[in-house]
VORODREN-510285 format. One record per residue: residue in one letter; z, x, y of N, C-alpha, C in turn; chain; residue number from 1. Coordinates in nm, 2 decimals. Atoms other than C-alpha are relative to their C-alpha. Layout:
N
FIKOL code   n.pz   n.px   n.py  ca.pz  ca.px  ca.py   c.pz   c.px   c.py unit pos
FIKOL    A      Z      X      Y      Z      X      Y      Z      X      Y    A NUM
...
END
This chain:
229
FIKOL code   n.pz   n.px   n.py  ca.pz  ca.px  ca.py   c.pz   c.px   c.py unit pos
FIKOL    M  -0.11   0.18   0.13 -10.44  11.99  16.65  -0.10   0.02  -0.14    A   1
FIKOL    T   0.02   0.01   0.10 -10.47  11.97  16.33  -0.13  -0.08  -0.02    A   2
FIKOL    K   0.08   0.08  -0.02 -10.79  11.77  16.26   0.00  -0.13  -0.11    A   3
FIKOL    P  -0.05   0.04   0.05 -10.79  11.42  16.11  -0.06   0.00  -0.20    A   4
FIKOL    D   0.03  -0.02   0.11 -10.91  11.51  15.77   0.07   0.09  -0.07    A   5
FIKOL    D  -0.06  -0.12   0.04 -10.72  11.82  15.72   0.12  -0.04  -0.10    A   6
FIKOL    P  -0.12   0.08   0.05 -10.49  11.77  15.40   0.14   0.09   0.02    A   7
FIKOL    R  -0.15  -0.08   0.01 -10.23  12.05  15.52   0.08  -0.02   0.08    A   8
FIKOL    P  -0.14   0.07   0.00 -10.00  11.86  15.68   0.08  -0.02  -0.10    A   9
FIKOL    A  -0.08   0.01   0.17  -9.92  11.74  15.34   0.06   0.09  -0.05    A  10
FIKOL    I  -0.04  -0.05   0.04  -9.93  12.03  15.21   0.12   0.11   0.01    A  11
FIKOL    R  -0.10  -0.08  -0.09  -9.71  12.19  15.44   0.13  -0.04  -0.04    A  12
FIKOL    I  -0.14   0.06   0.07  -9.43  11.96  15.28   0.06  -0.01  -0.20    A  13
FIKOL    V   0.00   0.01   0.11  -9.51  11.96  14.93   0.02   0.10  -0.05    A  14
FIKOL    A   0.02  -0.16   0.07  -9.58  12.32  14.85   0.15   0.07   0.03    A  15
FIKOL    P  -0.26  -0.06   0.01  -9.19  12.50  15.00   0.03  -0.08  -0.13    A  16
FIKOL    L  -0.16   0.11  -0.01  -9.03  12.23  14.85  -0.10   0.07  -0.18    A  17
FIKOL    V   0.02  -0.03   0.16  -9.26  12.28  14.47   0.07   0.20  -0.04    A  18
FIKOL    A  -0.03  -0.12  -0.01  -9.24  12.67  14.56   0.15   0.09  -0.09    A  19
FIKOL    T  -0.12  -0.03  -0.07  -8.88  12.66  14.64   0.07  -0.03  -0.18    A  20
FIKOL    I   0.01   0.01   0.12  -8.82  12.51  14.29  -0.01   0.07  -0.08    A  21
FIKOL    A   0.05  -0.08   0.11  -9.02  12.71  14.06   0.10   0.08   0.01    A  22
FIKOL    L  -0.05  -0.19   0.03  -8.85  13.05  14.20   0.17  -0.02  -0.05    A  23
FIKOL    M  -0.09   0.02  -0.02  -8.53  12.88  14.15   0.03  -0.01  -0.10    A  24
FIKOL    L   0.03   0.03   0.14  -8.63  12.74  13.79   0.05   0.10  -0.05    A  25
FIKOL    L   0.01  -0.15   0.06  -8.71  13.12  13.72   0.12   0.06   0.02    A  26
FIKOL    V  -0.08  -0.11   0.02  -8.46  13.27  13.82   0.20  -0.05  -0.07    A  27
FIKOL    R  -0.12   0.02   0.14  -8.19  13.06  13.57  -0.05   0.03  -0.11    A  28
FIKOL    W   0.10  -0.06   0.17  -8.45  13.17  13.30   0.09   0.10   0.02    A  29
FIKOL    R   0.01  -0.13   0.03  -8.44  13.48  13.39   0.11   0.11   0.00    A  30
FIKOL    M  -0.14  -0.05  -0.11  -8.12  13.57  13.64   0.12  -0.06  -0.04    A  31
FIKOL    P  -0.07   0.06   0.03  -7.86  13.42  13.47   0.14  -0.02   0.17    A  32
FIKOL    A  -0.11  -0.09  -0.11  -7.66  13.64  13.72   0.04  -0.09   0.10    A  33
FIKOL    V   0.07   0.05  -0.14  -7.83  13.52  14.01   0.01  -0.15  -0.01    A  34
FIKOL    A   0.05   0.12   0.05  -7.86  13.19  13.87   0.19  -0.04   0.07    A  35
FIKOL    G  -0.21   0.07   0.00  -7.42  13.13  13.92   0.01   0.01   0.18    A  36
FIKOL    A  -0.02  -0.02  -0.05  -7.48  13.24  14.23  -0.09  -0.08   0.16    A  37
FIKOL    V   0.12   0.06  -0.09  -7.76  13.05  14.44  -0.02  -0.19  -0.11    A  38
FIKOL    G   0.06   0.07   0.08  -7.80  12.78  14.14   0.03  -0.15   0.06    A  39
FIKOL    T  -0.09   0.10  -0.08  -7.57  12.53  14.33  -0.05  -0.07   0.07    A  40
FIKOL    L   0.06   0.04  -0.12  -7.82  12.46  14.57  -0.12  -0.09  -0.09    A  41
FIKOL    L   0.13   0.08   0.07  -8.07  12.28  14.34   0.09  -0.06  -0.15    A  42
FIKOL    V  -0.15   0.05   0.14  -7.83  12.02  14.07  -0.16  -0.07  -0.07    A  43
FIKOL    L   0.15   0.09   0.02  -8.20  11.91  13.86   0.05  -0.12  -0.08    A  44
FIKOL    T  -0.01   0.15   0.14  -8.09  11.59  13.65  -0.10  -0.04   0.01    A  45
FIKOL    P   0.14   0.11   0.03  -8.33  11.39  13.50   0.01  -0.09   0.13    A  46
FIKOL    S   0.05   0.11  -0.09  -8.37  11.14  13.75  -0.03   0.06   0.12    A  47
FIKOL    L   0.01  -0.06  -0.17  -8.35  11.42  14.11  -0.18   0.07  -0.11    A  48
FIKOL    M   0.12  -0.04   0.04  -8.65  11.56  13.87  -0.13  -0.11  -0.02    A  49
FIKOL    A   0.13   0.09   0.01  -8.83  11.24  13.82  -0.04  -0.02   0.16    A  50
FIKOL    S   0.04  -0.03  -0.16  -8.80  11.22  14.23  -0.06   0.02   0.04    A  51
FIKOL    I   0.08  -0.07  -0.10  -8.95  11.50  14.34  -0.12   0.00  -0.08    A  52
FIKOL    A   0.15   0.04  -0.01  -9.25  11.45  14.13  -0.03  -0.11  -0.01    A  53
FIKOL    V   0.07   0.06  -0.05  -9.29  11.14  14.27  -0.02   0.01   0.10    A  54
FIKOL    L   0.07  -0.06  -0.10  -9.28  11.28  14.58  -0.11   0.08   0.00    A  55
FIKOL    C   0.13  -0.09   0.06  -9.52  11.57  14.44  -0.12  -0.05   0.03    A  56
FIKOL    V   0.17   0.05   0.06  -9.77  11.30  14.33  -0.06  -0.06   0.11    A  57
FIKOL    F   0.09   0.06  -0.18  -9.75  11.10  14.68  -0.03   0.13   0.13    A  58
FIKOL    S   0.02  -0.09  -0.12  -9.80  11.44  14.90  -0.15   0.00  -0.05    A  59
FIKOL    I   0.10  -0.07   0.04 -10.10  11.54  14.70  -0.08  -0.17  -0.02    A  60
FIKOL    Y   0.09   0.14   0.02 -10.26  11.12  14.68   0.02  -0.02   0.18    A  61
FIKOL    W   0.00   0.00  -0.13 -10.19  11.15  15.04  -0.09   0.12   0.10    A  62
FIKOL    S   0.06  -0.05  -0.04 -10.36  11.46  15.10  -0.14   0.02   0.02    A  63
FIKOL    V   0.16   0.03   0.02 -10.72  11.36  14.97   0.03  -0.14   0.09    A  64
FIKOL    A   0.00   0.12  -0.07 -10.65  11.01  15.15  -0.07   0.03   0.14    A  65
FIKOL    A   0.01  -0.04  -0.15 -10.66  11.19  15.46  -0.20   0.03   0.06    A  66
FIKOL    K   0.12  -0.06   0.02 -11.02  11.28  15.41  -0.14  -0.15   0.08    A  67
FIKOL    D   0.10   0.09  -0.06 -11.18  10.94  15.52   0.04  -0.06   0.15    A  68
FIKOL    S  -0.06   0.03  -0.20 -10.99  10.93  15.92  -0.14   0.02   0.03    A  69
FIKOL    K   0.05  -0.01  -0.12 -11.19  10.86  16.19  -0.02   0.10   0.11    A  70
FIKOL    P  -0.09  -0.12  -0.14 -11.22  11.13  16.51   0.06  -0.05   0.06    A  71
FIKOL    P  -0.05   0.08  -0.16 -11.03  11.07  16.75  -0.02   0.03   0.11    A  72
FIKOL    R   0.05   0.04  -0.12 -11.09  10.90  17.08   0.11   0.15   0.10    A  73
FIKOL    S  -0.07  -0.04  -0.12 -10.74  11.03  17.24   0.12  -0.02  -0.16    A  74
FIKOL    S  -0.12  -0.03   0.05 -10.43  11.18  17.05   0.13   0.05   0.06    A  75
FIKOL    E  -0.07  -0.06  -0.03 -10.07  11.31  17.06  -0.01   0.16   0.00    A  76
FIKOL    S   0.01  -0.15  -0.03 -10.01  11.64  17.20   0.06   0.07  -0.20    A  77
FIKOL    K  -0.03  -0.07   0.16 -10.00  11.96  16.90   0.16   0.00   0.02    A  78
FIKOL    T  -0.15  -0.10   0.01  -9.61  12.06  16.99   0.04  -0.20  -0.03    A  79
FIKOL    S  -0.01   0.10   0.07  -9.57  11.67  16.93   0.05  -0.01  -0.14    A  80
FIKOL    R   0.03   0.00   0.14  -9.72  11.63  16.61   0.11   0.13  -0.08    A  81
FIKOL    C  -0.02  -0.11   0.08  -9.61  11.99  16.51   0.18  -0.06   0.02    A  82
FIKOL    F  -0.11   0.04  -0.04  -9.24  11.89  16.65   0.03  -0.10  -0.17    A  83
FIKOL    H   0.00   0.16   0.13  -9.25  11.55  16.41   0.03   0.09  -0.15    A  84
FIKOL    L  -0.01  -0.07   0.15  -9.30  11.79  16.09   0.02   0.10  -0.04    A  85
FIKOL    L  -0.08  -0.10   0.00  -9.12  12.04  16.16   0.18  -0.09  -0.06    A  86
FIKOL    V  -0.07   0.06   0.06  -8.86  11.76  16.13   0.02  -0.10  -0.16    A  87
FIKOL    I  -0.03   0.03   0.14  -8.94  11.59  15.82  -0.02   0.08  -0.11    A  88
FIKOL    N  -0.01  -0.09   0.12  -9.02  11.87  15.63   0.19   0.12  -0.04    A  89
FIKOL    A  -0.22  -0.03  -0.02  -8.61  12.02  15.74   0.07  -0.13  -0.09    A  90
FIKOL    G  -0.01   0.16   0.01  -8.59  11.66  15.68   0.05  -0.02  -0.19    A  91
FIKOL    V   0.07  -0.02   0.09  -8.75  11.70  15.31   0.15   0.08  -0.13    A  92
FIKOL    L  -0.07  -0.19   0.07  -8.55  12.05  15.22   0.15  -0.07  -0.03    A  93
FIKOL    L  -0.17   0.01   0.00  -8.22  11.89  15.29   0.06  -0.11  -0.09    A  94
FIKOL    L  -0.03   0.14   0.14  -8.25  11.54  15.11  -0.03   0.05  -0.15    A  95
FIKOL    I  -0.01  -0.01   0.13  -8.30  11.76  14.76   0.09   0.07   0.00    A  96
FIKOL    F  -0.08  -0.08  -0.01  -8.14  12.05  14.82   0.18  -0.05   0.05    A  97
FIKOL    S  -0.16  -0.02  -0.03  -7.72  12.10  14.81   0.01   0.09   0.12    A  98
FIKOL    V  -0.01  -0.11  -0.08  -7.61  12.27  15.11   0.19   0.00   0.02    A  99
FIKOL    P  -0.17  -0.02   0.02  -7.23  12.40  15.11   0.10  -0.06   0.08    A 100
FIKOL    G  -0.05   0.05  -0.12  -7.00  12.16  15.27  -0.08  -0.17   0.03    A 101
FIKOL    L   0.03   0.20  -0.03  -7.21  11.83  15.24  -0.06  -0.01  -0.12    A 102
FIKOL    T   0.08   0.08   0.10  -7.18  11.82  14.88   0.06  -0.14  -0.03    A 103
FIKOL    R  -0.08   0.07  -0.01  -6.92  11.56  14.90  -0.08  -0.15  -0.03    A 104
FIKOL    R   0.08   0.11   0.02  -7.06  11.22  14.75   0.06  -0.12   0.09    A 105
FIKOL    F  -0.07   0.17  -0.12  -7.07  10.84  14.98  -0.04  -0.10  -0.08    A 106
FIKOL    L   0.01   0.12   0.09  -7.20  10.69  14.65   0.08   0.05  -0.15    A 107
FIKOL    P  -0.01  -0.02   0.17  -7.08  10.72  14.27  -0.04   0.13  -0.07    A 108
FIKOL    A   0.14  -0.10   0.09  -7.26  10.95  14.01  -0.01  -0.13  -0.13    A 109
FIKOL    S  -0.02   0.09   0.08  -7.32  10.62  13.86  -0.22   0.04  -0.06    A 110
FIKOL    H   0.18  -0.02   0.05  -7.70  10.59  13.66  -0.07  -0.11   0.05    A 111
FIKOL    G  -0.02   0.12  -0.06  -7.71  10.24  13.79  -0.09   0.03   0.17    A 112
FIKOL    F   0.01   0.02  -0.14  -7.74  10.37  14.18  -0.14   0.09  -0.02    A 113
FIKOL    Q   0.13  -0.11   0.04  -8.01  10.68  14.02  -0.11  -0.08  -0.06    A 114
FIKOL    I   0.14   0.14   0.03  -8.21  10.36  13.86  -0.09  -0.04   0.07    A 115
FIKOL    S   0.03   0.11  -0.18  -8.21  10.22  14.22  -0.09   0.07   0.03    A 116
FIKOL    G   0.14  -0.05  -0.10  -8.34  10.49  14.39  -0.16   0.04  -0.12    A 117
FIKOL    L   0.16   0.00   0.09  -8.64  10.55  14.10  -0.09  -0.10   0.06    A 118
FIKOL    L   0.05   0.15  -0.06  -8.72  10.21  14.14  -0.07  -0.05   0.14    A 119
FIKOL    L   0.06   0.05  -0.10  -8.71  10.17  14.50  -0.14   0.16   0.09    A 120
FIKOL    E   0.08  -0.13  -0.01  -8.88  10.55  14.56  -0.14  -0.06  -0.09    A 121
FIKOL    S   0.11   0.07   0.10  -9.11  10.39  14.35  -0.12  -0.13   0.05    A 122
FIKOL    A   0.15   0.13  -0.10  -9.24  10.05  14.52   0.01   0.04   0.12    A 123
FIKOL    G   0.04  -0.09  -0.11  -9.20  10.29  14.84  -0.16   0.05  -0.03    A 124
FIKOL    F   0.14  -0.05   0.03  -9.51  10.46  14.73  -0.09  -0.11  -0.01    A 125
FIKOL    A   0.09   0.10   0.02  -9.69  10.16  14.60  -0.03  -0.04   0.13    A 126
FIKOL    L   0.03   0.10  -0.11  -9.64   9.97  14.94  -0.09   0.14   0.09    A 127
FIKOL    A   0.09  -0.12  -0.04  -9.78  10.34  15.08  -0.17  -0.04  -0.03    A 128
FIKOL    V   0.11  -0.06   0.07 -10.07  10.38  14.87  -0.10  -0.19   0.04    A 129
FIKOL    W   0.06   0.11  -0.07 -10.18   9.97  14.94  -0.01  -0.02   0.15    A 130
FIKOL    S   0.02  -0.02  -0.13 -10.11  10.04  15.32  -0.12   0.04   0.02    A 131
FIKOL    R   0.10  -0.08  -0.02 -10.34  10.29  15.32  -0.13  -0.02   0.00    A 132
FIKOL    R   0.15   0.07   0.05 -10.62  10.20  15.17  -0.08  -0.17   0.10    A 133
FIKOL    T   0.03   0.08  -0.13 -10.58   9.88  15.40  -0.05   0.04   0.14    A 134
FIKOL    L  -0.01  -0.09  -0.19 -10.55  10.07  15.71  -0.16   0.10   0.01    A 135
FIKOL    G   0.11  -0.08   0.07 -10.88  10.30  15.57  -0.01   0.11   0.12    A 136
FIKOL    S   0.04  -0.11  -0.10 -11.07  10.50  15.81   0.08   0.05   0.11    A 137
FIKOL    N  -0.06   0.02  -0.06 -10.84  10.42  16.07   0.10   0.05  -0.02    A 138
FIKOL    W  -0.13  -0.08   0.01 -10.54  10.62  15.96   0.01   0.08   0.04    A 139
FIKOL    S   0.01  -0.17   0.05 -10.46  10.96  16.05   0.19   0.05   0.02    A 140
FIKOL    G  -0.13  -0.06   0.06 -10.09  11.16  15.99   0.04   0.03   0.21    A 141
FIKOL    E  -0.12  -0.04  -0.16 -10.04  11.24  16.39  -0.04  -0.16   0.09    A 142
FIKOL    V  -0.06   0.17  -0.12 -10.02  10.90  16.70  -0.13   0.04   0.04    A 143
FIKOL    R   0.06  -0.03  -0.07 -10.36  10.88  16.83  -0.08  -0.14  -0.03    A 144
FIKOL    I   0.11   0.09   0.02 -10.68  10.61  16.84  -0.09   0.06   0.01    A 145
FIKOL    A   0.17  -0.11   0.04 -10.98  10.70  16.67  -0.10  -0.06   0.07    A 146
FIKOL    A   0.15   0.04  -0.02 -11.35  10.66  16.77  -0.06  -0.15  -0.07    A 147
FIKOL    G   0.07   0.15   0.05 -11.42  10.25  16.69   0.13  -0.02  -0.07    A 148
FIKOL    H  -0.16   0.03   0.01 -11.05  10.21  16.65   0.01  -0.11  -0.03    A 149
FIKOL    Q  -0.02   0.11   0.03 -10.99   9.85  16.48   0.16   0.01  -0.06    A 150
FIKOL    L  -0.15   0.00  -0.03 -10.65   9.71  16.56  -0.03  -0.12  -0.20    A 151
FIKOL    V  -0.05   0.14   0.11 -10.60   9.54  16.12   0.13  -0.02   0.00    A 152
FIKOL    R  -0.14   0.17   0.00 -10.40   9.22  16.06   0.01   0.00  -0.15    A 153
FIKOL    S  -0.04   0.09   0.11 -10.47   9.21  15.66   0.10   0.09  -0.05    A 154
FIKOL    G  -0.11  -0.07   0.12 -10.28   9.32  15.36   0.13  -0.05   0.04    A 155
FIKOL    P  -0.13   0.02  -0.04  -9.92   9.41  15.45   0.01  -0.02   0.16    A 156
FIKOL    Y  -0.07   0.05  -0.12  -9.95   9.43  15.82  -0.10  -0.11   0.07    A 157
FIKOL    R  -0.05   0.07  -0.06 -10.01   9.08  15.83   0.13  -0.10   0.06    A 158
FIKOL    V  -0.09   0.00  -0.03  -9.64   9.10  15.84   0.06   0.11   0.08    A 159
FIKOL    V  -0.07  -0.10  -0.06  -9.57   9.42  15.92  -0.10   0.10   0.05    A 160
FIKOL    R   0.10  -0.02  -0.11  -9.71   9.61  16.22  -0.01   0.22  -0.06    A 161
FIKOL    H  -0.01  -0.13   0.07  -9.59   9.97  16.05   0.05   0.04  -0.12    A 162
FIKOL    P   0.01   0.05   0.07  -9.61   9.87  15.69   0.03   0.18  -0.11    A 163
FIKOL    I   0.01  -0.14   0.07  -9.68  10.27  15.57   0.15   0.07   0.03    A 164
FIKOL    Y  -0.15  -0.05  -0.05  -9.35  10.39  15.75   0.09  -0.06  -0.03    A 165
FIKOL    T  -0.12   0.09   0.11  -9.15  10.13  15.59   0.00   0.06  -0.17    A 166
FIKOL    A  -0.05  -0.04   0.10  -9.29  10.23  15.30   0.10   0.18  -0.04    A 167
FIKOL    I  -0.12  -0.15   0.00  -9.16  10.63  15.37   0.13  -0.01  -0.04    A 168
FIKOL    L  -0.16  -0.04  -0.01  -8.89  10.57  15.43   0.08  -0.06  -0.07    A 169
FIKOL    T   0.00   0.11   0.12  -8.84  10.28  15.15   0.02   0.18  -0.11    A 170
FIKOL    M  -0.04  -0.08   0.08  -8.89  10.63  14.94   0.06   0.12  -0.05    A 171
FIKOL    Y  -0.07  -0.06  -0.01  -8.71  10.87  15.12   0.15  -0.08  -0.06    A 172
FIKOL    C  -0.16   0.10   0.10  -8.40  10.62  15.07   0.00  -0.02  -0.13    A 173
FIKOL    G  -0.01  -0.01   0.10  -8.48  10.57  14.73   0.07   0.16  -0.08    A 174
FIKOL    I  -0.08  -0.14   0.01  -8.39  10.99  14.72   0.11  -0.03   0.00    A 175
FIKOL    M  -0.12  -0.02  -0.02  -8.11  10.93  14.90   0.09  -0.05  -0.11    A 176
FIKOL    L  -0.08   0.09   0.14  -7.97  10.67  14.61   0.00   0.13  -0.07    A 177
FIKOL    V  -0.01  -0.05   0.12  -8.05  10.90  14.36   0.08   0.15  -0.04    A 178
FIKOL    S  -0.04  -0.05  -0.10  -7.91  11.19  14.56   0.18  -0.04   0.00    A 179
FIKOL    G  -0.10   0.13   0.02  -7.59  10.97  14.62   0.07   0.17   0.15    A 180
FIKOL    E  -0.12  -0.09  -0.08  -7.45  11.32  14.85  -0.07   0.01   0.15    A 181
FIKOL    M   0.03   0.00  -0.08  -7.36  11.35  15.16  -0.18   0.11   0.11    A 182
FIKOL    H   0.15  -0.03  -0.07  -7.68  11.58  15.29  -0.10  -0.06  -0.01    A 183
FIKOL    A   0.15   0.09  -0.02  -7.95  11.35  15.14   0.00  -0.14   0.17    A 184
FIKOL    L  -0.01   0.09  -0.07  -7.77  11.09  15.36  -0.03   0.06   0.14    A 185
FIKOL    L   0.01  -0.12  -0.12  -7.80  11.34  15.68  -0.14   0.00   0.00    A 186
FIKOL    A   0.17  -0.02   0.07  -8.15  11.41  15.54  -0.10  -0.13   0.04    A 187
FIKOL    F   0.03   0.14  -0.03  -8.23  11.04  15.54   0.02  -0.05   0.20    A 188
FIKOL    A  -0.04   0.04  -0.14  -8.06  10.98  15.90  -0.10   0.10   0.07    A 189
FIKOL    A   0.07  -0.05  -0.10  -8.28  11.26  16.08  -0.10  -0.05  -0.03    A 190
FIKOL    I   0.10   0.07   0.02  -8.61  11.13  15.92   0.03  -0.11   0.02    A 191
FIKOL    A   0.08   0.15  -0.04  -8.59  10.78  15.98   0.05   0.03   0.20    A 192
FIKOL    L   0.01  -0.01  -0.15  -8.50  10.90  16.37  -0.13   0.10   0.05    A 193
FIKOL    A   0.14  -0.08  -0.05  -8.83  11.13  16.35  -0.12  -0.11  -0.02    A 194
FIKOL    Y   0.10   0.12   0.05  -9.02  10.80  16.22   0.03  -0.14   0.09    A 195
FIKOL    W  -0.07   0.05  -0.09  -8.82  10.62  16.51  -0.11   0.02   0.06    A 196
FIKOL    R   0.00  -0.05  -0.11  -8.96  10.82  16.78  -0.15  -0.02  -0.03    A 197
FIKOL    K   0.11  -0.03   0.00  -9.34  10.85  16.61  -0.06  -0.15  -0.01    A 198
FIKOL    L   0.02   0.14   0.04  -9.30  10.46  16.57  -0.05  -0.05   0.17    A 199
FIKOL    R   0.00   0.02  -0.19  -9.26  10.40  16.97  -0.03   0.06   0.06    A 200
FIKOL    M   0.15  -0.05  -0.04  -9.53  10.64  17.02  -0.12  -0.06   0.00    A 201
FIKOL    E   0.10   0.01   0.08  -9.74  10.50  16.82  -0.01  -0.19   0.06    A 202
FIKOL    E   0.02   0.14  -0.05  -9.69  10.13  16.96   0.00   0.01   0.11    A 203
FIKOL    T   0.04  -0.01  -0.18  -9.77  10.27  17.34  -0.10   0.00  -0.04    A 204
FIKOL    A   0.14  -0.04   0.03 -10.06  10.40  17.19  -0.09  -0.16  -0.03    A 205
FIKOL    L   0.10   0.16  -0.01 -10.21  10.04  17.04   0.01  -0.11   0.10    A 206
FIKOL    A   0.03   0.08  -0.11 -10.09   9.85  17.36  -0.04   0.01   0.05    A 207
FIKOL    A   0.06  -0.03  -0.05 -10.24  10.07  17.55  -0.14  -0.03  -0.01    A 208
FIKOL    A   0.16   0.00   0.06 -10.61  10.04  17.35   0.01  -0.13   0.00    A 209
FIKOL    F   0.01   0.13   0.09 -10.52   9.69  17.21   0.04  -0.09   0.18    A 210
FIKOL    G  -0.07   0.10  -0.16 -10.40   9.48  17.56   0.07  -0.08  -0.10    A 211
FIKOL    D  -0.07   0.13   0.07 -10.33   9.11  17.49  -0.05  -0.01  -0.17    A 212
FIKOL    E   0.00   0.05   0.16 -10.45   9.13  17.09   0.09   0.10  -0.04    A 213
FIKOL    F  -0.14  -0.05   0.09 -10.14   9.39  17.03   0.08  -0.09   0.07    A 214
FIKOL    A  -0.13   0.08  -0.04  -9.95   9.20  17.21   0.07  -0.12  -0.07    A 215
FIKOL    A  -0.01   0.14   0.11 -10.04   8.88  17.02   0.08   0.05  -0.12    A 216
FIKOL    W   0.00  -0.06   0.11 -10.03   9.07  16.71   0.21   0.01   0.01    A 217
FIKOL    R  -0.14  -0.07  -0.03  -9.68   9.23  16.79   0.09  -0.13  -0.05    A 218
FIKOL    Q  -0.11   0.14   0.00  -9.51   8.83  16.85   0.00  -0.06  -0.14    A 219
FIKOL    K   0.01   0.07   0.08  -9.63   8.77  16.50   0.00   0.10  -0.11    A 220
FIKOL    T  -0.07  -0.09   0.14  -9.46   9.06  16.26   0.07   0.09   0.07    A 221
FIKOL    G  -0.11  -0.07  -0.01  -9.21   9.29  16.25  -0.04   0.11   0.03    A 222
FIKOL    A   0.04  -0.13   0.00  -9.24   9.68  16.34   0.04   0.05  -0.15    A 223
FIKOL    L  -0.06  -0.04   0.16  -9.07   9.76  15.94   0.05  -0.09  -0.05    A 224
FIKOL    L  -0.02   0.07   0.10  -8.89   9.52  15.82   0.08  -0.12   0.07    A 225
FIKOL    P  -0.10   0.15  -0.04  -8.89   9.13  15.91   0.02  -0.05  -0.09    A 226
FIKOL    P  -0.06   0.10  -0.12  -8.71   8.91  16.01   0.06   0.09   0.08    A 227
FIKOL    L  -0.11  -0.07  -0.12  -8.48   9.22  16.09  -0.06   0.04   0.06    A 228
FIKOL    F   0.04  -0.05  -0.13  -8.69   9.46  16.27  -0.12   0.00  -0.02    A 229
END
């Protein structure tokens, strides 16, 4: 199982994305004929380029921040963790790359939606950083209870039990708005389901570890987006 301070999970998300984009840019520059066949997979509008840049910076930050996690006392299985990473990696690629047959727009191609998407993505980034810094060494990429784990209820955790998940989903929702195509909508749905599954697992682990303390906190907070949920 990946160690809590291992940056590889985030690198596995950003590295294939950056490598693929770099390859396609090289193809467009050096091999125009080939670009005509594969270039439709990635339409690099300025808004999408900015959105990808934010995502890459976030992934790098997340890799660095992972190094201060406490050692685990108990954690989810390797299979469960790998399944989550597989869905997220595939979802991120589908979010950005156009897929033949899924390029129909569900949003009009307007600067308003693209700017709104970038602002939403940036807000999610800021919330993720705030939440991560508040959680400190209690954070881990996998669902687990650390040695000396604390139930953090300060900062954004005063009102939301899983603000990092809220932040990450907000970021991906922003990218979806920037794209506006069906492949991005389907990708966001898949990513949301993956984090819903992880949230349910984490709630179960926290309830088992903290009992009445967690139950009382749960009564006062929302899971992702209070007061709706």
